[in-house]
Wavefront OBJ file of the C-alpha trace (Angstrom):
o trace
v -58.830 43.890 32.793
v -60.597 41.441 30.483
v -58.881 43.063 27.501
v -55.437 42.480 29.063
v -56.313 38.849 29.844
v -57.536 38.327 26.291
v -54.365 39.776 24.739
v -52.163 37.725 27.092
v -53.997 34.516 26.228
v -53.724 35.302 22.529
v -49.963 35.906 22.770
v -49.445 32.695 24.736
v -51.382 30.686 22.171
v -49.386 32.299 19.386
v -46.117 31.493 21.196
v -47.168 27.871 21.704
v -48.062 27.576 18.011
v -44.732 29.012 16.872
v -42.829 26.681 19.221
v -44.723 23.554 18.146
v -43.882 24.303 14.517
v -40.192 24.166 15.384
v -39.557 27.766 14.351
v -37.833 28.534 17.674
v -35.607 25.403 17.809
v -32.500 27.339 16.830
v -33.194 30.144 19.299
v -34.223 28.222 22.403
v -31.996 25.169 22.019
v -35.111 23.033 22.635
v -36.550 20.793 19.950
v -40.271 21.109 19.455
v -40.518 17.437 18.515
v -37.926 16.277 21.001
v -35.601 13.423 19.992
v -38.368 11.628 18.142
v -38.037 9.147 15.316
v -38.977 11.673 12.587
v -36.123 13.888 13.763
v -33.697 10.974 13.627
v -34.859 10.057 10.151
v -34.145 13.581 8.946
v -30.565 13.295 10.248
v -29.761 10.099 8.328
v -27.044 10.263 5.672
v -27.766 8.253 2.512
v -30.475 6.132 4.175
v -31.126 4.355 0.864
v -27.736 2.635 1.223
v -28.723 0.982 4.492
v -29.808 -2.633 4.347
v -30.659 -5.295 6.850
v -28.274 -8.232 7.087
v -29.365 -11.786 7.530
v -27.738 -13.980 10.162
v -25.237 -15.465 7.698
v -24.084 -12.053 6.433
v -23.765 -10.705 9.974
v -21.688 -13.734 10.956
v -19.441 -13.222 7.929
v -18.762 -9.607 8.913
v -17.914 -10.585 12.476
v -15.521 -13.372 11.410
v -11.901 -12.385 11.947
v -8.853 -13.399 9.924
v -5.115 -12.776 10.108
v -4.015 -11.057 6.899
v -0.702 -9.701 5.629
v -0.007 -7.150 2.915
v 3.229 -6.221 1.202
v 6.093 -6.038 1.232
v 6.166 -2.289 0.797
v 9.603 -1.158 -0.332
v 10.959 1.796 1.633
v 9.739 4.047 4.440
v 8.094 6.479 2.018
v 5.776 3.742 0.743
v 4.899 2.872 4.343
v 4.036 6.484 5.197
v 1.787 6.722 2.144
v -0.138 3.588 3.144
v -0.385 4.800 6.755
v -2.201 7.879 5.493
v -4.611 5.715 3.503
v -5.285 3.518 6.533
v -6.091 6.557 8.672
v -8.517 7.870 6.035
v -10.199 4.457 5.978
v -10.697 4.598 9.756
v -8.265 1.767 10.502
v -6.364 2.557 13.704
v -2.630 1.935 14.059
v -3.401 -0.470 16.910
v -5.062 -2.831 14.418
v -1.916 -3.693 12.502
v 1.760 -4.505 12.993
v 4.729 -3.502 10.844
v 7.050 -6.455 10.220
v 10.274 -4.808 9.070
v 13.160 -6.461 7.260
v 16.336 -4.975 5.872
v 17.110 -5.973 2.297
v 20.715 -5.752 1.175
v 21.702 -4.207 -2.118
v 22.671 -6.275 -5.166
v 25.640 -5.451 -7.370
v 26.708 -7.161 -10.580
v 29.609 -7.461 -12.947
v 28.082 -6.601 -16.304
v 29.147 -5.775 -19.821
v 28.768 -2.405 -21.408
v 25.679 -1.938 -23.527
v 26.309 -3.699 -26.826
v 26.386 -1.204 -29.703
v 25.318 -3.726 -32.367
v 24.375 -7.361 -33.019
v 27.793 -8.338 -34.338
v 29.569 -7.166 -31.176
v 26.950 -8.913 -29.048
v 27.392 -12.209 -30.910
v 31.182 -12.113 -30.552
v 30.845 -11.550 -26.795
v 28.465 -14.498 -26.484
v 30.927 -16.757 -28.308
v 33.802 -15.552 -26.104
v 31.989 -16.217 -22.823
v 30.732 -19.600 -23.987
v 34.242 -20.599 -25.017
v 35.610 -19.494 -21.637
v 32.695 -21.213 -19.861
v 31.538 -17.993 -18.225
v 27.840 -18.000 -17.391
v 25.829 -14.934 -18.362
v 22.257 -13.649 -18.462
v 20.714 -10.695 -20.186
v 19.581 -7.666 -18.227
v 15.817 -7.149 -18.415
v 15.939 -3.351 -18.374
v 15.888 -0.399 -18.471
v 15.692 0.207 -22.256
v 18.762 2.456 -22.311
v 20.858 -0.421 -20.887
v 19.588 -3.152 -23.227
v 21.254 -5.297 -24.490
v 23.607 -5.851 -21.553
v 24.928 -9.106 -20.094
v 25.173 -9.793 -16.370
v 28.055 -12.134 -15.604
v 27.757 -12.362 -11.809
v 25.769 -10.980 -8.880
v 27.150 -9.942 -5.477
v 25.899 -8.841 -2.095
v 28.237 -5.847 -1.849
v 29.952 -3.360 -4.114
v 33.335 -4.472 -2.770
v 32.696 -8.085 -3.771
v 31.619 -6.974 -7.238
v 34.790 -4.889 -7.599
v 36.902 -7.923 -6.653
v 35.099 -10.068 -9.219
v 35.633 -7.411 -11.867
v 39.351 -7.334 -11.071
v 39.571 -11.122 -11.369
v 37.919 -11.034 -14.778
v 40.235 -8.259 -15.887
v 43.153 -10.570 -15.054
v 41.729 -12.960 -17.652
v 42.014 -10.238 -20.296
v 38.246 -9.629 -20.342
v 37.420 -6.074 -21.305
v 34.317 -3.948 -21.606
v 33.050 -4.848 -18.143
v 31.755 -2.695 -15.300
v 30.160 -2.868 -11.839
v 26.433 -2.164 -11.906
v 24.047 -1.746 -8.996
v 20.956 -3.845 -9.661
v 19.174 -3.097 -6.408
v 19.709 -0.497 -3.715
v 19.598 -1.486 -0.050
v 16.112 -0.884 1.324
v 13.696 -1.601 4.148
v 10.779 -3.922 3.471
v 7.527 -3.535 5.384
v 4.925 -6.294 5.693
v 1.720 -5.121 7.373
v -0.008 -7.757 9.503
v -3.667 -7.394 10.554
v -4.022 -10.144 13.148
v -7.763 -9.632 13.847
v -9.300 -8.194 10.672
v -13.095 -8.509 10.673
v -15.276 -8.297 7.581
v -15.628 -4.514 7.733
v -11.868 -4.012 8.073
v -11.173 -6.440 5.242
v -13.518 -4.498 2.979
v -11.715 -1.247 3.786
v -8.326 -2.843 3.160
v -9.418 -4.024 -0.274
v -10.166 -0.408 -1.125
v -6.521 0.648 -0.598
v -4.823 -0.068 -3.927
v -1.304 0.569 -2.604
v -1.604 -2.474 -0.337
v -2.119 -4.880 -3.216
v -3.586 -8.316 -2.676
v -3.710 -9.570 0.889
v -2.908 -13.126 1.962
v -3.341 -15.262 5.020
v -0.602 -14.945 7.615
v 0.405 -18.586 7.166
v 1.369 -17.840 3.567
v 2.897 -14.456 4.363
v 6.523 -15.514 4.797
v 6.708 -17.354 1.476
v 4.991 -14.528 -0.393
v 7.303 -11.928 1.148
v 10.360 -13.909 0.124
v 9.060 -14.218 -3.435
v 8.386 -10.484 -3.625
v 11.882 -9.734 -2.345
v 13.390 -11.954 -5.037
v 11.384 -10.140 -7.689
v 12.743 -6.833 -6.393
v 16.240 -8.041 -7.214
v 15.486 -7.327 -10.865
v 14.754 -3.671 -10.135
v 15.972 -0.918 -12.455
v 19.797 -0.905 -12.327
v 22.176 2.038 -12.257
v 25.555 1.571 -13.884
v 28.839 3.058 -12.791
l 1 2 3 4 5 6 7 8 9 10 11 12 13 14 15 16 17 18 19 20 21 22 23 24 25 26 27 28 29 30 31 32 33 34 35 36 37 38 39 40 41 42 43 44 45 46 47 48 49 50 51 52 53 54 55 56 57 58 59 60 61 62 63 64 65 66 67 68 69 70 71 72 73 74 75 76 77 78 79 80 81 82 83 84 85 86 87 88 89 90 91 92 93 94 95 96 97 98 99 100 101 102 103 104 105 106 107 108 109 110 111 112 113 114 115 116 117 118 119 120 121 122 123 124 125 126 127 128 129 130 131 132 133 134 135 136 137 138 139 140 141 142 143 144 145 146 147 148 149 150 151 152 153 154 155 156 157 158 159 160 161 162 163 164 165 166 167 168 169 170 171 172 173 174 175 176 177 178 179 180 181 182 183 184 185 186 187 188 189 190 191 192 193 194 195 196 197 198 199 200 201 202 203 204 205 206 207 208 209 210 211 212 213 214 215 216 217 218 219 220 221 222 223 224 225 226 227 228 229 230 231 232 233
């Protein structure tokens, strides 16, 4: 009887020792050390990156600002940025898409000048006839080319081309300078310091600006888009 009691006591002590060492945590579902601070410390990810914030820094993070980004040209660009926002942990409820339709731009333009002599003669002709012109900025395969007028529709450009043809002007064509597109300006009405830091990490968004300056900046960006790569026809 004493032998059985001795063996039982020994086994119980052995079981208690094994449990207190945490060797049975995965089997029993119970943690030998409970939910203690050492256990929490072991679960930290990159603890060396954690730092305490002073009152001023904490206040800066909590401060909220209304920021706008864009415009993004086209729905594909918007979808790409949406994916980046999701990866950054910024919910769709935190921002608003301000859409605007941008009309295409067509132009009456010359053919690409084959040489300097031909180009100079065309300049003299247009100056003599008091026809304003500007040089196309690109692409390289279209340079040098003169743009004589810009229009909001292909039909208007065709009419202008016909009128110039009536004046015996040759070597002209209708060229699309900018395709019709949808512009997207993303507004973050309540962006705190953490959100602002995440937004700065998304390169496709570009530089943000305060909402009060958003309209003017969007208009300027739209005007810049008017000099997009043209396609001749």
